[in-house]
N, C-alpha and C positions, 0 to 999 in steps of 0.2 A: 312760274312755280305755284303761285296762288291759284291760278286757273286749273292747273293739273291736280292740285290737292282737292279743289272743289269737285272736279270731275270724279276723282277717286271716291270721295265721300258719297256723292250721288250714286255711284255704281254699287258701292258696298251696301248702302241702305235701301236702295230702290230695286235693284235687280232689273231684268228686262221688262220693258213696257208690257202690261197685261199679265205679268206673272201672278199666279194665284195658287193657293194651297200650301200646306205645311210640308216641311222637309226636315230630316234629321240634322241637327247641328253637330259640331264636333263633340267627341266624347269628353267626359270629365275624368282625367287620368287619376287612378288610385282610389276612385270612389267605390269600386267593386259593387257589393250588394247594398251599399248604403243608399239613403234616400235624400232627395232634394226637397227642402222645406219651403224655400222662398226664392224668387228671382226678382231682380230690379234693374232698371236702367237709370243712369245719371241724367238728370234734367239739364245739367251744364254741358254734357258731352254725349251726343246720340250714339257714339261708338262704344261707350264704356258701360259694361253690364257686370253684374255680380250674382252669385248663387250661394245661398246658405244651405249647407249639407251636413250629413253625418260625419264628414271628414273636413270640417272647417269651411272656408270660403274659397270659391273659384272665381276667376276673373276672365272676362272677354274684352279685348281691345278692338274688336272689329264688328261690333253690332250683334254679337251672339253667334257668329259663324264658327269661331274656334274658342276653346277654353283651356285655361291652365291653372294649376294650383297657385294660390297666393301664399304669403308667408304665414298665414294662419291655418295650420293643418293639425289633424289629430283630435280636434275638439268638435263636439256637436254644436252647430250653429242653427238656431231656430229662425233668426230673422236677419235681414240685411237691408240697408237703406243708404241713400246718398244725401249729402248736405254740404254746407260750407263751414270749414273750421276757420275762425277769425285769424287772419294773417298767414294762413297756411294753404288756402285753396280748397279744392274739392276733397271732401272727406267721405270715407266709407265707414259706416257704423255696422257692427255685427253684434247681435244679441246671442249669448251663449247659454247652454243648458247648465245651470248651477255654477256658472263661472263669470257672470257679469257682462260688461260691455267692453268691446275692443274697437279701436279707431285707427284707420290708416289714412294718411294724406299723400301717399306716393303710389297710388293705384294698386294697393294690396301687397307691396313688397315687404313693408314692416308694419307692425301694429303696436299700439300702446294700450295699456290697461287703464281705461277711463271709467272705473267702477266706483270711484269715491262718492259716498253718500247714497248709493243705491240701497233701498230698504230690503230688497230681495235680489239674489243673484241669478235667478232663473228668468232670463229676459226673453219673452215670447214674441213681442212685436215692437216696432219702432215707428214713431210718426215724427217727421221733420218738417218744420215750417221756417219761414224767414224770421219769425219771432221767438223761436225756441223749439225744444224737442220734448217728446214724451216717450217713456219706455213702459210697455206693458209687461208686468212680471207675474209670478205665481202668487203674489201677495200685494196686489194693488198697482197703482201707477206712480212712476217717478218722473220728475220734471227737471229740465236743465235749460239754462239760457244759451249755452254754447256746446253742450255735449261733453264737456270736460269734467264737471262735477255735477252731482245730482242731489235732489231732496225729495222727500215724500210728497206725492201729489194727491193722495186720497185713495178711496176704494179699497182700503186695507181689508183683507179677508177674502177678497175676490180674486180668482185667477183670470187675468186679462188676456183674452185670446186675440183681440184685434184692436187697432188704433188707427185714427186718421186725424189730421189737423188742417185748419184753415187760418191763414194769417189775417190780422185785422188791425184797425187803427188803435184799439185799446189793448191789443195783445192777441195771441192765438186762441182760437176756439178748438177744443179737442173733443173727439167722440171716442168712447171706449165700449167694447163689447166683451161680454163674459161668457165663458163656456162651462164654468164650474163655480157657481156662486156659493161660497161657504157661509156667507152672512145674510142671505136673503134670496128672493126669487126674481128680482129685477135683473135684466140682462143687457140693457143698452142705456148709456149715460152721455150727457153733454156737459162740458165744463167751459164756461166763458169767463173772461176777466171781470165781468160786471155782476155775475150772480153769486160770487163768493164760494163756489164749490161745485160739486157735481149734482146735476138734476136728472131724475129718471125720465126716460122717454118711453111713451107707451101708446100714444094716439095712433090708431091704425095698425098696430102691431099685435101679434098673438101673445097670449100669456105663456109664461113658463118656457121660453125658448132659449136657444144658445146660439152664439154668433161665431161665424168662421172668418169673415172678413168685412172691412169697412173701406170704402173708397170715395174720394171726393173729386169732382171735376172742376175745370176752370170756368171763367165767366166770359161772356161776349156782350155786345151791345144789346142783344135781345134776351140773353140768359144772364140776368144781373145777380142772381144768388147762386152760389156754388151748389150744384146738384150732389146728392149723397146717395150711395147705394150700400145696403147692408145685406149680406148673405147669411142665412140662418138654417137651422135644421128643419124649419117649418116653411121655408120659402125665401124669396128674395124681395126686398122692399126698397122703394125709392122715395126720396124727399126732395122737393124743389123749393122748400121754404126754410132751409137751415136746420131741419130736423124736428120742426114742430109737429108736422103731420106726415103720414106715410101711406103709400099705396102699394099693393102687390104687383110685381112684374108678371107679365104674361109670356107665353110662348115656350116656357120650359116644360119638357115632358113630365107627365105625372110620375111621382115617386123618384124624380131626379132633383137633387138639392145641390146648389152650387157651393163649391168649396172656396172659390176666390172670384172676384170681379174687379176689373181695373179700368178706370177711365183713361182715354188718351189724354196726355198732358196738353195737347193742342186742340182738342175738340170736345166740348162737354156733351155732345150727342153720341160720341163713339165709345162703346164699352165692349171689352172682351172678358169672357167669363168661362170658368172650367168647373167640372164636377169630378170627384174622385171615386164615386160609386160606393162610398161608405166602407172602403177597405175590401170590396169584392171586385170581381171583374166587371168592367163596364165604364161608366163615366161619359165624358164628352166635352166638347168645346163649343161655345155659343158667342154670337155677336149681336149687339144692339146699336142701331143708328138713331134712336130717339131717346137718348139719355137714360137707358135702362127701363123704359116703360114696357118694352116688348123685346124678346130675344128670338133668334133663329139659329139653327145649327150651322156651324162654320168649321167643320172638322175634316174637310177634304185633305187627304194626305197623311192623316194621323194613322197609327197602327191599326190593322184590322185583324191581327192574329188573336185567336181565342180557342179555348177548349170546347169540345162538343157540348152544345146546349147552353153555352155562355155567350154574352155579348162581347163585342170587340174590346180589347184592353186599351182604353184611352183615359185612364185615371189621371186627371189633370189636378196637380196640387197647387200650382201658382202660375200667374200670368203677369207679364210686364210689357209695357208699350213704350217704344222709343220716341223721343221728341223730334226725331229726324223727319225731314220732308224730302220729296213731295208725297210719299206714301207712308202709311203706318207700318212700322216694322214691329213685329210682336214675337216674343219668345214664351214658350210654355214648358213648365217642368212636369214631366210625367213620372209617376211612381206606380208602375203597373203591378197588379197583384200577381205574385209568382214570377216576376221578371225584374231586370235591372232598370234603375232610374235613367232617364235621358232627357235631353232638351231638344225641343222642336222649334223651328223658326219659320215665320211667314212674312213676306212682304205683301201687304194687302193692297194691291193696286185697285181693287174694287171698292175700297172705302171712299166715302164722300170727301171732297176737298175740305180741308180744315178752314174754319172761319177766322176772322180777326179777333184776337183775344183782347181783354181789357185788364187793367190792374187797378188796385184800390186807389182811389183818388186822394184819400186822406193819409196815405202811407201806412206803415205798420209799426207796432210797438213790440218790444221784446219782454219775455218773462223776467222776473227779478233774478239776480244771481243766486239768491238763497231764499228760503222761506220756511214757514211752519207748515205742518201737515195740513193739507186741504181736508176739511171735515167730510166725513162720510154722510151721504143723505140720511136724514133722520127717518124718512118714510120710504120704505121699500115696497115695490110693486108686489101684489099678491096674485096667486094663480096656481095652476097645476105645477107639479114637479117638473123641472126642466128636462127635456129630452137630451140624452147624450149626443155630443157632436158626432157627425159621421166619422167613422174610422174603423180600421180592421179589428182592433182589440175591443173597442166599445161595442161593436156589433156582435162579436163572438161572446163577450161576457154577458150581454143581454140574453142571448139564446141559452147559455148555460144556466143563468139564474132562472129563466122562465121555465126550464125543464126541471130544475132541482126543487123549486119552491112552489109547487102547485098543489091545490086541494086534491086529496083529503089529508095531507100531512097535518098532524095536530098543531094547532095554532101556536102554542107556546114554543114548540121546537122550531116551527117555521120562523117566528119572530127572532128567536135567538140566532138561528143560522143566518138570517138576513142581516142582522146587526153585525155579526162577526164578519160576514163577507164584505159588508160595506166598509167596516173599519180597515180590513186588510187592503181593500181596493184603494181607499183614500190614501193610506200610508204608502202603498206601492206607487200610486200615481204621483204623489208629491216628490218622491225620490228618483223616479225613473220614468220619463215619458216615453213609452214605446210608440204611441201614436204621434206624439208631438202636436204642436198647435196646427190647426187647419191651414 
């Protein structure tokens, strides 16, 4: 029986030898015209995947081949992540729009409201480490030792669009990205248990940018520091020294900005990334085999339909990589302009064989069960006004404002109209994310 189960697992995850290219996965029943905001695989189970959507969370129990509604329906879910709930096994965490955090420990059948202590209920991203969790909200970061209760973790006043975490002997190190900094112009931060709070990261990065995703890779005998990849509205940047310095990735076409990039959990050199074309028709999917230093197109099998004069509709919102072997199994959420959202799946038999991974020799420590608010950095980075994150509405709003407020409109009226429009936009954005987090 064990041999048959292993054979079934290999067949589901691997597919036929030499198989390559993307293929449509099962539909998400009941999603309709709703969008998919994030997909994720469970590191504990290569067959278990989840998708955060406009209609709650969907679950796949066969490596992304087929999908079904979970017990969490009817609410917009921005983010989904997997972890371990002490004493209860594999947990699925879902961050909701203006409704806090939900947790399931039975593969999505039932959900508990674990929002106690959240300083803000608009949960945009979730980072899970063995030492604790972080939730990125519309008003800073929340921290939790177990995911059951939360406390303020700093960066109040900033809308946190992306998070990532790395376990460590002194506690987890978290990275936070901002796409709407209400309190300053910095956009990327690092929090370690030894620095007493969040530190601004800027070396090698452009000024006045906005972040769409942050991903960290594992370590090996030769790659001893977790690589980090950040996708922004001005490019994609990689760090091999824990976030101290950054270099720009190459191979991404001009005027294409990645929406999401994800390391393979089994290979720090293997990265998959997607672009959503800023809310218009286009986008694409890319792969890196050198830890994000360079990328090449990897979109064989993705949709090629498009209107006359437009590029193919391959708007990739989110990418997830399974920990299954021997081949990398990848799912991509597509939110095509003018079309219904869908999930595509690939068994990448052309990917390099994964190396032997290492673990922290000194073990890991956890976050405290409670704590006082982490101080906000006293010194914010300065620079140009941040560029809006790619998205359908942000792109359209930019065009409208550009046409409405151009010279020679009298300056006093122009300024008044700009301030009014900005106030209305900020109020609208805080109450109803049409774009959602990248």
